[in-house]
N, CA, C, O and the ligand as a Tripos MOL2 file, in Angstrom:
@<TRIPOS>MOLECULE
protein
  249   247    63     0     0
PROTEIN
NO_CHARGES

@<TRIPOS>ATOM
      1 N          14.0060  -11.3340   12.4600 N.3       1 MET1
      2 CA         13.9810  -10.6190   11.1010 C.3       1 MET1
      3 C          12.8090  -11.0570   10.2190 C.2       1 MET1
      4 O          12.6900  -12.2620    9.9950 O.2       1 MET1
      5 N          11.9520  -10.2090    9.7100 N.am      2 ASP2
      6 CA         10.8680  -10.6410    8.9090 C.3       2 ASP2
      7 C          11.2620  -10.4380    7.5200 C.2       2 ASP2
      8 O          11.5940   -9.3380    7.0790 O.2       2 ASP2
      9 N          11.2180  -11.6010    6.7800 N.am      3 TRP3
     10 CA         11.5710  -11.5800    5.3280 C.3       3 TRP3
     11 C          10.3960  -11.5650    4.3860 C.2       3 TRP3
     12 O          10.5120  -11.9980    3.2390 O.2       3 TRP3
     13 N           9.2270  -11.0580    4.8660 N.am      4 LEU4
     14 CA          8.1950  -10.9330    4.1800 C.3       4 LEU4
     15 C           7.9840   -9.5630    3.8680 C.2       4 LEU4
     16 O           8.0800   -8.7390    4.7770 O.2       4 LEU4
     17 N           7.6580   -9.1350    2.4930 N.am      5 GLU5
     18 CA          7.4420   -7.7450    2.2490 C.3       5 GLU5
     19 C           6.1560   -7.6370    1.5370 C.2       5 GLU5
     20 O           5.9510   -8.3840    0.5800 O.2       5 GLU5
     21 N           5.2290   -6.7420    1.9270 N.am      6 GLU6
     22 CA          4.0230   -6.5920    1.1800 C.3       6 GLU6
     23 C           4.1810   -5.5550    0.1140 C.2       6 GLU6
     24 O           4.6030   -4.4370    0.4080 O.2       6 GLU6
     25 N           3.8590   -5.8780   -1.1160 N.am      7 ILE7
     26 CA          3.9510   -5.0150   -2.3950 C.3       7 ILE7
     27 C           2.5080   -4.9440   -2.8900 C.2       7 ILE7
     28 O           1.6340   -5.7970   -2.7390 O.2       7 ILE7
     29 N           2.4140   -3.6320   -3.5800 N.am      8 LEU8
     30 CA          1.2070   -3.5190   -4.3080 C.3       8 LEU8
     31 C           1.3870   -3.7930   -5.7460 C.2       8 LEU8
     32 O           2.2900   -3.1740   -6.3080 O.2       8 LEU8
     33 N           0.7020   -4.5870   -6.4050 N.am      9 ILE9
     34 CA          0.8080   -4.7770   -7.8960 C.3       9 ILE9
     35 C          -0.5170   -4.5240   -8.5820 C.2       9 ILE9
     36 O          -1.5870   -4.6270   -7.9830 O.2       9 ILE9
     37 N          -0.4050   -4.1680   -9.9410 N.am     10 GLU10
     38 CA         -1.5600   -3.9170  -10.6670 C.3      10 GLU10
     39 C          -1.8270   -5.1380  -11.5070 C.2      10 GLU10
     40 O          -0.9810   -5.6700  -12.2260 O.2      10 GLU10
     41 N          -3.1460   -5.5640  -11.3480 N.am     11 CYS11
     42 CA         -3.5400   -6.7270  -12.1870 C.3      11 CYS11
     43 C          -3.5400   -6.4530  -13.6080 C.2      11 CYS11
     44 O          -4.2210   -5.5180  -14.0300 O.2      11 CYS11
     45 N          -2.7810   -7.2370  -14.4690 N.am     12 PRO12
     46 CA         -2.7440   -7.1670  -15.9670 C.3      12 PRO12
     47 C          -4.2580   -7.4440  -16.5150 C.2      12 PRO12
     48 O          -4.5690   -7.0090  -17.6240 O.2      12 PRO12
     49 N          -5.0590   -8.0670  -15.8370 N.am     13 GLN13
     50 CA         -6.2880   -8.4400  -16.3860 C.3      13 GLN13
     51 C          -7.5500   -7.3510  -16.1700 C.2      13 GLN13
     52 O          -8.3640   -7.0540  -17.0440 O.2      13 GLN13
     53 N          -7.5220   -6.8670  -14.9040 N.am     14 CYS14
     54 CA         -8.5450   -5.7770  -14.6340 C.3      14 CYS14
     55 C          -8.0970   -4.5980  -14.3000 C.2      14 CYS14
     56 O          -8.9020   -3.6740  -14.1890 O.2      14 CYS14
     57 N          -6.8100   -4.4060  -14.0890 N.am     15 GLY15
     58 CA         -6.2750   -3.0650  -13.7450 C.3      15 GLY15
     59 C          -6.3730   -2.6510  -12.4630 C.2      15 GLY15
     60 O          -5.9650   -1.5360  -12.1370 O.2      15 GLY15
     61 N          -6.9440   -3.5320  -11.5610 N.am     16 GLU16
     62 CA         -6.9770   -2.9720  -10.2230 C.3      16 GLU16
     63 C          -5.8630   -3.3920   -9.3970 C.2      16 GLU16
     64 O          -5.2850   -4.4460   -9.6610 O.2      16 GLU16
     65 N          -5.4670   -2.5800   -8.3060 N.am     17 SER17
     66 CA         -4.3790   -2.9590   -7.3890 C.3      17 SER17
     67 C          -4.6900   -3.8520   -6.3020 C.2      17 SER17
     68 O          -5.7850   -3.7770   -5.7450 O.2      17 SER17
     69 N          -3.8330   -4.6770   -5.9590 N.am     18 PHE18
     70 CA         -3.9740   -5.5270   -4.8410 C.3      18 PHE18
     71 C          -2.6340   -5.9480   -4.1090 C.2      18 PHE18
     72 O          -1.6270   -6.0430   -4.8110 O.2      18 PHE18
     73 N          -2.5550   -6.1720   -2.9350 N.am     19 ALA19
     74 CA         -1.3850   -6.4940   -2.1800 C.3      19 ALA19
     75 C          -1.1360   -7.8470   -2.1730 C.2      19 ALA19
     76 O          -2.0410   -8.6720   -2.0490 O.2      19 ALA19
     77 N           0.3250   -8.2080   -2.3280 N.am     20 VAL20
     78 CA          0.7930   -9.5480   -2.1930 C.3      20 VAL20
     79 C           1.9360   -9.5260   -1.2390 C.2      20 VAL20
     80 O           2.6010   -8.5030   -1.0790 O.2      20 VAL20
     81 N           2.1930  -10.7120   -0.5590 N.am     21 GLN21
     82 CA          3.3090  -10.7100    0.4510 C.3      21 GLN21
     83 C           4.5130  -11.5970   -0.4330 C.2      21 GLN21
     84 O           4.3130  -12.6710   -1.0000 O.2      21 GLN21
     85 N           5.5640  -10.9810   -0.3900 N.am     22 ILE22
     86 CA          6.6630  -11.5460   -1.1120 C.3      22 ILE22
     87 C           7.7930  -12.0570   -0.1790 C.2      22 ILE22
     88 O           8.1060  -11.3470    0.7770 O.2      22 ILE22
     89 N           8.3580  -13.1080   -0.3630 N.am     23 GLU23
     90 CA          9.4650  -13.6820    0.3660 C.3      23 GLU23
     91 C          10.7750  -13.0280   -0.1990 C.2      23 GLU23
     92 O          11.1260  -13.1570   -1.3720 O.2      23 GLU23
     93 N          11.4360  -12.3430    0.7090 N.am     24 THR24
     94 CA         12.8150  -11.5530    0.2370 C.3      24 THR24
     95 C          13.9760  -12.0090    0.8060 C.2      24 THR24
     96 O          14.9920  -11.3150    0.7770 O.2      24 THR24
     97 N          13.9470  -13.3010    1.4200 N.am     25 ALA25
     98 CA         15.2440  -13.8560    2.0250 C.3      25 ALA25
     99 C          16.1680  -14.2380    1.0990 C.2      25 ALA25
    100 O          17.3410  -14.2860    1.4700 O.2      25 ALA25
    101 N          15.8700  -14.5450   -0.1250 N.am     26 VAL26
    102 CA         16.8590  -15.1180   -1.1280 C.3      26 VAL26
    103 C          16.9500  -14.0390   -2.2170 C.2      26 VAL26
    104 O          15.9450  -13.5450   -2.7280 O.2      26 VAL26
    105 N          18.2720  -13.6820   -2.5630 N.am     27 ASP27
    106 CA         18.4420  -12.6100   -3.5010 C.3      27 ASP27
    107 C          18.3410  -13.2970   -4.9510 C.2      27 ASP27
    108 O          18.7430  -14.4370   -5.1880 O.2      27 ASP27
    109 N          17.7550  -12.4480   -5.8690 N.am     28 GLY28
    110 CA         17.6820  -13.0090   -7.2450 C.3      28 GLY28
    111 C          16.2210  -12.7390   -7.7440 C.2      28 GLY28
    112 O          15.4070  -12.0350   -7.1460 O.2      28 GLY28
    113 N          16.0220  -13.3460   -8.8300 N.am     29 VAL29
    114 CA         14.7670  -13.2520   -9.3210 C.3      29 VAL29
    115 C          13.8010  -14.5430   -8.9590 C.2      29 VAL29
    116 O          14.1650  -15.7160   -9.0500 O.2      29 VAL29
    117 N          12.7530  -14.1810   -8.6140 N.am     30 VAL30
    118 CA         11.5440  -15.1400   -8.2040 C.3      30 VAL30
    119 C          10.3810  -14.8820   -9.0460 C.2      30 VAL30
    120 O           9.9400  -13.7490   -9.2420 O.2      30 VAL30
    121 N           9.8810  -15.9670   -9.5500 N.am     31 GLU31
    122 CA          8.6230  -15.9900  -10.2640 C.3      31 GLU31
    123 C           7.6020  -16.6680   -9.5150 C.2      31 GLU31
    124 O           7.8380  -17.7670   -9.0110 O.2      31 GLU31
    125 N           6.4040  -16.0600   -9.3930 N.am     32 THR32
    126 CA          5.4020  -16.6870   -8.7150 C.3      32 THR32
    127 C           4.0740  -16.2360   -9.4260 C.2      32 THR32
    128 O           3.9680  -15.2600  -10.1680 O.2      32 THR32
    129 N           3.0780  -17.1180   -9.0710 N.am     33 ILE33
    130 CA          1.7280  -16.8640   -9.7110 C.3      33 ILE33
    131 C           0.8110  -16.5050   -8.5480 C.2      33 ILE33
    132 O           0.7710  -17.2620   -7.5780 O.2      33 ILE33
    133 N           0.0660  -15.3890   -8.5840 N.am     34 GLU34
    134 CA         -0.7520  -14.9480   -7.7230 C.3      34 GLU34
    135 C          -2.1180  -14.5760   -8.3140 C.2      34 GLU34
    136 O          -2.2520  -13.9180   -9.3460 O.2      34 GLU34
    137 N          -3.0480  -15.0250   -7.6170 N.am     35 ASP35
    138 CA         -4.4900  -14.7810   -8.1890 C.3      35 ASP35
    139 C          -4.9740  -13.3620   -7.7410 C.2      35 ASP35
    140 O          -4.8730  -13.0140   -6.5650 O.2      35 ASP35
    141 N          -5.4300  -12.6590   -8.5810 N.am     36 CYS36
    142 CA         -5.9240  -11.3440   -8.4070 C.3      36 CYS36
    143 C          -7.0270  -11.2740   -7.3010 C.2      36 CYS36
    144 O          -7.9870  -12.0450   -7.3100 O.2      36 CYS36
    145 N          -6.8560  -10.3790   -6.4140 N.am     37 ALA37
    146 CA         -7.8930  -10.3200   -5.3370 C.3      37 ALA37
    147 C          -9.2990   -9.7880   -5.6500 C.2      37 ALA37
    148 O         -10.2850   -9.9350   -4.9280 O.2      37 ALA37
    149 N          -9.2500   -9.1070   -6.9050 N.am     38 ILE38
    150 CA        -10.4400   -8.5550   -7.3180 C.3      38 ILE38
    151 C         -11.1060   -9.4390   -8.3830 C.2      38 ILE38
    152 O         -12.3070   -9.6830   -8.2680 O.2      38 ILE38
    153 N         -10.3800   -9.9470   -9.4410 N.am     39 CYS39
    154 CA        -11.0150  -10.6460  -10.5130 C.3      39 CYS39
    155 C         -10.7300  -12.1830  -10.3370 C.2      39 CYS39
    156 O         -11.3780  -13.0200  -10.9650 O.2      39 CYS39
    157 N          -9.7840  -12.4990   -9.5010 N.am     40 CYS40
    158 CA         -9.4710  -13.7770   -9.2500 C.3      40 CYS40
    159 C          -8.6310  -14.5350  -10.3630 C.2      40 CYS40
    160 O          -8.3500  -15.7280  -10.2410 O.2      40 CYS40
    161 N          -8.2550  -13.7900  -11.4320 N.am     41 ARG41
    162 CA         -7.4870  -14.4460  -12.4750 C.3      41 ARG41
    163 C          -6.0750  -14.3680  -12.1250 C.2      41 ARG41
    164 O          -5.6810  -13.4380  -11.4220 O.2      41 ARG41
    165 N          -5.2140  -15.3420  -12.5920 N.am     42 PRO42
    166 CA         -3.8400  -15.4350  -12.0400 C.3      42 PRO42
    167 C          -3.0170  -14.3770  -12.9200 C.2      42 PRO42
    168 O          -3.3410  -14.0920  -14.0730 O.2      42 PRO42
    169 N          -1.9460  -13.8400  -12.2650 N.am     43 ALA43
    170 CA         -0.9670  -13.0250  -12.7560 C.3      43 ALA43
    171 C           0.4310  -13.4600  -12.4490 C.2      43 ALA43
    172 O           0.7230  -13.7550  -11.2900 O.2      43 ALA43
    173 N           1.3160  -13.5210  -13.4170 N.am     44 LEU44
    174 CA          2.7200  -13.9290  -13.2680 C.3      44 LEU44
    175 C           3.4820  -12.7190  -12.7890 C.2      44 LEU44
    176 O           3.5060  -11.6510  -13.4020 O.2      44 LEU44
    177 N           4.1230  -12.9660  -11.6170 N.am     45 LEU45
    178 CA          4.9390  -11.9290  -10.9500 C.3      45 LEU45
    179 C           6.3620  -12.3440  -11.0790 C.2      45 LEU45
    180 O           6.7090  -13.4960  -10.8180 O.2      45 LEU45
    181 N           7.1720  -11.4460  -11.4690 N.am     46 ARG46
    182 CA          8.5810  -11.5960  -11.7640 C.3      46 ARG46
    183 C           9.2830  -10.6620  -10.6780 C.2      46 ARG46
    184 O           9.3700   -9.4760  -10.9960 O.2      46 ARG46
    185 N           9.7100  -10.9790   -9.6390 N.am     47 ILE47
    186 CA         10.2910  -10.0760   -8.5910 C.3      47 ILE47
    187 C          11.8120  -10.2240   -8.4530 C.2      47 ILE47
    188 O          12.3630  -11.3170   -8.3300 O.2      47 ILE47
    189 N          12.3930   -9.1510   -8.4800 N.am     48 THR48
    190 CA         13.8040   -9.0590   -8.2490 C.3      48 THR48
    191 C          14.0610   -8.5710   -6.8200 C.2      48 THR48
    192 O          13.5080   -7.5530   -6.4030 O.2      48 THR48
    193 N          14.8910   -9.2890   -6.0780 N.am     49 THR49
    194 CA         15.1150   -8.9060   -4.6070 C.3      49 THR49
    195 C          16.6310   -8.9070   -4.4480 C.2      49 THR49
    196 O          17.3700   -9.7090   -5.0200 O.2      49 THR49
    197 N          17.0220   -7.9610   -3.6410 N.am     50 THR50
    198 CA         18.5600   -7.9910   -3.2730 C.3      50 THR50
    199 C          18.6390   -7.3880   -1.8220 C.2      50 THR50
    200 O          18.0130   -6.3680   -1.5330 O.2      50 THR50
    201 N          19.3890   -8.0190   -0.9710 N.am     51 SER51
    202 CA         19.5710   -7.6210    0.3780 C.3      51 SER51
    203 C          18.3270   -7.4450    1.1920 C.2      51 SER51
    204 O          18.2000   -6.5470    2.0250 O.2      51 SER51
    205 N          17.2750   -8.4770    0.8720 N.am     52 GLY52
    206 CA         16.0120   -8.3300    1.6470 C.3      52 GLY52
    207 C          15.0960   -7.4050    1.2280 C.2      52 GLY52
    208 O          14.0480   -7.1940    1.8390 O.2      52 GLY52
    209 N          15.4670   -6.7610    0.0850 N.am     53 GLU53
    210 CA         14.4610   -5.6660   -0.2970 C.3      53 GLU53
    211 C          14.0200   -6.0200   -1.8230 C.2      53 GLU53
    212 O          14.7590   -6.6370   -2.5910 O.2      53 GLU53
    213 N          12.7790   -5.5740   -2.1500 N.am     54 VAL54
    214 CA         12.3190   -5.7910   -3.4740 C.3      54 VAL54
    215 C          12.7430   -4.6550   -4.3090 C.2      54 VAL54
    216 O          12.4010   -3.4980   -4.0680 O.2      54 VAL54
    217 N          13.5620   -5.0370   -5.3860 N.am     55 ARG55
    218 CA         13.9540   -4.0310   -6.3240 C.3      55 ARG55
    219 C          13.0400   -3.5370   -7.4710 C.2      55 ARG55
    220 O          12.8590   -2.3670   -7.8080 O.2      55 ARG55
    221 N          12.4550   -4.7450   -8.0480 N.am     56 SER56
    222 CA         11.4570   -4.3920   -9.1920 C.3      56 SER56
    223 C          10.5920   -5.6860   -9.2510 C.2      56 SER56
    224 O          10.9630   -6.7970   -8.8730 O.2      56 SER56
    225 N           9.4270   -5.3810   -9.7660 N.am     57 VAL57
    226 CA          8.4070   -6.1490  -10.0090 C.3      57 VAL57
    227 C           7.7900   -6.0860  -11.3980 C.2      57 VAL57
    228 O           7.4050   -5.0070  -11.8480 O.2      57 VAL57
    229 N           7.6900   -7.1880  -12.0680 N.am     58 GLU58
    230 CA          7.1460   -7.0720  -13.4090 C.3      58 GLU58
    231 C           5.8130   -7.9950  -13.4070 C.2      58 GLU58
    232 O           5.8700   -9.1170  -12.9030 O.2      58 GLU58
    233 N           4.7800   -7.5740  -13.8990 N.am     59 VAL59
    234 CA          3.5860   -8.3900  -13.9380 C.3      59 VAL59
    235 C           3.2080   -8.6860  -15.2990 C.2      59 VAL59
    236 O           3.1960   -7.8370  -16.1900 O.2      59 VAL59
    237 N           2.8910   -9.9350  -15.4540 N.am     60 GLU60
    238 CA          2.3380  -10.4920  -16.8980 C.3      60 GLU60
    239 C           1.2170  -11.3200  -16.9300 C.2      60 GLU60
    240 O           0.9670  -12.0340  -15.9590 O.2      60 GLU60
    241 N           0.4400  -11.3130  -18.0230 N.am     61 VAL61
    242 CA         -0.5380  -12.3360  -18.0940 C.3      61 VAL61
    243 C          -0.0540  -13.7210  -18.2010 C.2      61 VAL61
    244 O           0.8480  -13.9670  -19.0010 O.2      61 VAL61
    245 N          -0.5290  -14.5860  -17.5230 N.am     62 THR62
    246 CA         -0.1860  -16.0700  -17.6970 C.3      62 THR62
    247 C          -0.5830  -16.6480  -18.8060 C.2      62 THR62
    248 O          -0.3370  -17.8380  -19.0030 O.2      62 THR62
    249 ZN         -7.6840   -8.5800  -11.5230 Zn       63 ZN63
@<TRIPOS>BOND
     1     1     2 1
     2     2     3 1
     3     3     4 2
     4     3     5 am
     5     5     6 1
     6     6     7 1
     7     7     8 2
     8     7     9 am
     9     9    10 1
    10    10    11 1
    11    11    12 2
    12    11    13 am
    13    13    14 1
    14    14    15 1
    15    15    16 2
    16    15    17 am
    17    17    18 1
    18    18    19 1
    19    19    20 2
    20    19    21 am
    21    21    22 1
    22    22    23 1
    23    23    24 2
    24    23    25 am
    25    25    26 1
    26    26    27 1
    27    27    28 2
    28    27    29 am
    29    29    30 1
    30    30    31 1
    31    31    32 2
    32    31    33 am
    33    33    34 1
    34    34    35 1
    35    35    36 2
    36    35    37 am
    37    37    38 1
    38    38    39 1
    39    39    40 2
    40    39    41 am
    41    41    42 1
    42    42    43 1
    43    43    44 2
    44    43    45 am
    45    45    46 1
    46    46    47 1
    47    47    48 2
    48    47    49 am
    49    49    50 1
    50    50    51 1
    51    51    52 2
    52    51    53 am
    53    53    54 1
    54    54    55 1
    55    55    56 2
    56    55    57 am
    57    57    58 1
    58    58    59 1
    59    59    60 2
    60    59    61 am
    61    61    62 1
    62    62    63 1
    63    63    64 2
    64    63    65 am
    65    65    66 1
    66    66    67 1
    67    67    68 2
    68    67    69 am
    69    69    70 1
    70    70    71 1
    71    71    72 2
    72    71    73 am
    73    73    74 1
    74    74    75 1
    75    75    76 2
    76    75    77 am
    77    77    78 1
    78    78    79 1
    79    79    80 2
    80    79    81 am
    81    81    82 1
    82    82    83 1
    83    83    84 2
    84    83    85 am
    85    85    86 1
    86    86    87 1
    87    87    88 2
    88    87    89 am
    89    89    90 1
    90    90    91 1
    91    91    92 2
    92    91    93 am
    93    93    94 1
    94    94    95 1
    95    95    96 2
    96    95    97 am
    97    97    98 1
    98    98    99 1
    99    99   100 2
   100    99   101 am
   101   101   102 1
   102   102   103 1
   103   103   104 2
   104   103   105 am
   105   105   106 1
   106   106   107 1
   107   107   108 2
   108   107   109 am
   109   109   110 1
   110   110   111 1
   111   111   112 2
   112   111   113 am
   113   113   114 1
   114   114   115 1
   115   115   116 2
   116   115   117 am
   117   117   118 1
   118   118   119 1
   119   119   120 2
   120   119   121 am
   121   121   122 1
   122   122   123 1
   123   123   124 2
   124   123   125 am
   125   125   126 1
   126   126   127 1
   127   127   128 2
   128   127   129 am
   129   129   130 1
   130   130   131 1
   131   131   132 2
   132   131   133 am
   133   133   134 1
   134   134   135 1
   135   135   136 2
   136   135   137 am
   137   137   138 1
   138   138   139 1
   139   139   140 2
   140   139   141 am
   141   141   142 1
   142   142   143 1
   143   143   144 2
   144   143   145 am
   145   145   146 1
   146   146   147 1
   147   147   148 2
   148   147   149 am
   149   149   150 1
   150   150   151 1
   151   151   152 2
   152   151   153 am
   153   153   154 1
   154   154   155 1
   155   155   156 2
   156   155   157 am
   157   157   158 1
   158   158   159 1
   159   159   160 2
   160   159   161 am
   161   161   162 1
   162   162   163 1
   163   163   164 2
   164   163   165 am
   165   165   166 1
   166   166   167 1
   167   167   168 2
   168   167   169 am
   169   169   170 1
   170   170   171 1
   171   171   172 2
   172   171   173 am
   173   173   174 1
   174   174   175 1
   175   175   176 2
   176   175   177 am
   177   177   178 1
   178   178   179 1
   179   179   180 2
   180   179   181 am
   181   181   182 1
   182   182   183 1
   183   183   184 2
   184   183   185 am
   185   185   186 1
   186   186   187 1
   187   187   188 2
   188   187   189 am
   189   189   190 1
   190   190   191 1
   191   191   192 2
   192   191   193 am
   193   193   194 1
   194   194   195 1
   195   195   196 2
   196   195   197 am
   197   197   198 1
   198   198   199 1
   199   199   200 2
   200   199   201 am
   201   201   202 1
   202   202   203 1
   203   203   204 2
   204   203   205 am
   205   205   206 1
   206   206   207 1
   207   207   208 2
   208   207   209 am
   209   209   210 1
   210   210   211 1
   211   211   212 2
   212   211   213 am
   213   213   214 1
   214   214   215 1
   215   215   216 2
   216   215   217 am
   217   217   218 1
   218   218   219 1
   219   219   220 2
   220   219   221 am
   221   221   222 1
   222   222   223 1
   223   223   224 2
   224   223   225 am
   225   225   226 1
   226   226   227 1
   227   227   228 2
   228   227   229 am
   229   229   230 1
   230   230   231 1
   231   231   232 2
   232   231   233 am
   233   233   234 1
   234   234   235 1
   235   235   236 2
   236   235   237 am
   237   237   238 1
   238   238   239 1
   239   239   240 2
   240   239   241 am
   241   241   242 1
   242   242   243 1
   243   243   244 2
   244   243   245 am
   245   245   246 1
   246   246   247 1
   247   247   248 2
@<TRIPOS>SUBSTRUCTURE
     1 MET1         2 RESIDUE 1 A MET
     2 ASP2         6 RESIDUE 1 A ASP
     3 TRP3        10 RESIDUE 1 A TRP
     4 LEU4        14 RESIDUE 1 A LEU
     5 GLU5        18 RESIDUE 1 A GLU
     6 GLU6        22 RESIDUE 1 A GLU
     7 ILE7        26 RESIDUE 1 A ILE
     8 LEU8        30 RESIDUE 1 A LEU
     9 ILE9        34 RESIDUE 1 A ILE
    10 GLU10       38 RESIDUE 1 A GLU
    11 CYS11       42 RESIDUE 1 A CYS
    12 PRO12       46 RESIDUE 1 A PRO
    13 GLN13       50 RESIDUE 1 A GLN
    14 CYS14       54 RESIDUE 1 A CYS
    15 GLY15       58 RESIDUE 1 A GLY
    16 GLU16       62 RESIDUE 1 A GLU
    17 SER17       66 RESIDUE 1 A SER
    18 PHE18       70 RESIDUE 1 A PHE
    19 ALA19       74 RESIDUE 1 A ALA
    20 VAL20       78 RESIDUE 1 A VAL
    21 GLN21       82 RESIDUE 1 A GLN
    22 ILE22       86 RESIDUE 1 A ILE
    23 GLU23       90 RESIDUE 1 A GLU
    24 THR24       94 RESIDUE 1 A THR
    25 ALA25       98 RESIDUE 1 A ALA
    26 VAL26      102 RESIDUE 1 A VAL
    27 ASP27      106 RESIDUE 1 A ASP
    28 GLY28      110 RESIDUE 1 A GLY
    29 VAL29      114 RESIDUE 1 A VAL
    30 VAL30      118 RESIDUE 1 A VAL
    31 GLU31      122 RESIDUE 1 A GLU
    32 THR32      126 RESIDUE 1 A THR
    33 ILE33      130 RESIDUE 1 A ILE
    34 GLU34      134 RESIDUE 1 A GLU
    35 ASP35      138 RESIDUE 1 A ASP
    36 CYS36      142 RESIDUE 1 A CYS
    37 ALA37      146 RESIDUE 1 A ALA
    38 ILE38      150 RESIDUE 1 A ILE
    39 CYS39      154 RESIDUE 1 A CYS
    40 CYS40      158 RESIDUE 1 A CYS
    41 ARG41      162 RESIDUE 1 A ARG
    42 PRO42      166 RESIDUE 1 A PRO
    43 ALA43      170 RESIDUE 1 A ALA
    44 LEU44      174 RESIDUE 1 A LEU
    45 LEU45      178 RESIDUE 1 A LEU
    46 ARG46      182 RESIDUE 1 A ARG
    47 ILE47      186 RESIDUE 1 A ILE
    48 THR48      190 RESIDUE 1 A THR
    49 THR49      194 RESIDUE 1 A THR
    50 THR50      198 RESIDUE 1 A THR
    51 SER51      202 RESIDUE 1 A SER
    52 GLY52      206 RESIDUE 1 A GLY
    53 GLU53      210 RESIDUE 1 A GLU
    54 VAL54      214 RESIDUE 1 A VAL
    55 ARG55      218 RESIDUE 1 A ARG
    56 SER56      222 RESIDUE 1 A SER
    57 VAL57      226 RESIDUE 1 A VAL
    58 GLU58      230 RESIDUE 1 A GLU
    59 VAL59      234 RESIDUE 1 A VAL
    60 GLU60      238 RESIDUE 1 A GLU
    61 VAL61      242 RESIDUE 1 A VAL
    62 THR62      246 RESIDUE 1 A THR
    63 ZN63       249 GROUP 0 **** ****
């Protein structure tokens, strides 16, 4: 079973979209900081997962 899901997020700093891999093995809300693939500035991701699937993603400026 693969517990990694690739999601596309929109960078809050430059507005470009880029893909990140999210661990979905644990239900609940996970916060992680990912550097934007385009402008390299960090974005805070708040990801809600249930049953191994991503339900919602919020992106904030750190
Ligand atoms: Zn960016």
